[in-house]
C-alpha positions as CSV (number, residue, x, y, z in Angstrom):
1,X,-32.8,-5.7,14.3
2,X,-29.5,-6.7,12.9
3,X,-27.7,-3.7,11.0
4,X,-25.3,-3.5,8.4
5,X,-22.3,-1.8,9.4
6,X,-20.6,-0.3,6.7
7,X,-17.0,0.9,7.2
8,X,-15.9,3.7,4.9
9,X,-14.2,2.8,1.6
10,X,-12.2,6.0,1.8
11,X,-10.7,5.8,5.8
12,X,-8.2,8.6,6.2
13,X,-5.4,5.7,6.1
14,X,-6.0,4.4,3.3
15,X,-5.8,8.2,1.7
16,X,-2.4,8.5,3.1
17,X,-1.0,5.3,2.0
18,X,-2.4,6.2,-1.9
19,X,-1.1,10.0,-1.5
20,X,2.3,8.2,0.0
21,X,2.4,5.7,-2.9
22,X,1.3,8.6,-5.8
23,X,3.9,10.5,-4.7
24,X,6.7,7.7,-5.7
25,X,7.8,7.9,-9.3
26,X,9.0,4.6,-11.2
27,X,12.0,2.9,-11.7
28,X,11.1,2.4,-7.4
29,X,13.8,1.4,-5.7
30,X,15.2,0.8,-2.2
31,X,14.5,4.9,-1.2
32,X,10.7,4.7,-2.8
33,X,10.1,1.6,-1.3
34,X,11.4,2.2,1.9
35,X,9.3,5.3,2.1
36,X,6.4,2.8,0.8
37,X,7.1,0.7,4.0
38,X,7.2,2.9,6.6
39,X,3.5,4.2,5.7
40,X,1.9,1.0,4.3
41,X,3.2,-0.9,7.3
42,X,2.6,1.6,10.2
43,X,-1.0,1.8,8.7
44,X,-2.3,-2.1,6.9
45,X,-3.9,-2.9,10.2
46,X,-6.3,-0.2,10.7
47,X,-7.3,-0.8,7.0
48,X,-11.0,-3.1,6.2
49,X,-10.9,-5.4,3.9
50,X,-11.5,-3.5,0.5
51,X,-9.0,-0.9,1.6
52,X,-6.6,-3.9,1.9
53,X,-7.3,-5.1,-1.9
54,X,-6.9,-2.0,-3.4
55,X,-3.4,-1.2,-1.8
56,X,-2.2,-4.3,-2.4
57,X,-3.0,-3.0,-6.4
58,X,-0.6,-0.2,-4.8
59,X,2.2,-3.2,-3.9
60,X,1.5,-4.4,-7.0
61,X,2.4,-1.6,-9.1
62,X,5.3,-1.2,-7.4
63,X,6.4,-4.3,-8.4
64,X,5.9,-3.2,-12.1
65,X,7.6,-0.3,-11.8
66,X,11.0,-2.3,-9.6
67,X,14.3,-0.7,-11.2
68,X,15.8,-3.8,-10.3
69,X,12.8,-7.1,-9.7
70,X,15.6,-8.7,-6.4
71,X,14.2,-5.6,-4.5
72,X,10.6,-7.2,-4.4
73,X,11.1,-9.3,-1.4
74,X,12.2,-6.0,0.6
75,X,8.4,-4.4,-0.2
76,X,6.0,-5.1,2.8
77,X,4.2,-8.4,2.6
78,X,5.6,-9.7,-0.1
79,X,7.2,-12.9,0.6
């Protein structure tokens, strides 16, 4: 018998990323990007698929609130 493995949606890593993002205020500059990157990059590989998708929404919001659009490539995961 196979048992489905269900991962928690809000792991401690995701909660830490969420808390970090919520502590930032737009317009986002290099300081906010650096703080977010430090947290996001260190925890990204611990997240399950759904948590990664939701964390990427934080990245999208960061991009939308940038003080200078030229800073977007400095956000972890943005090409």
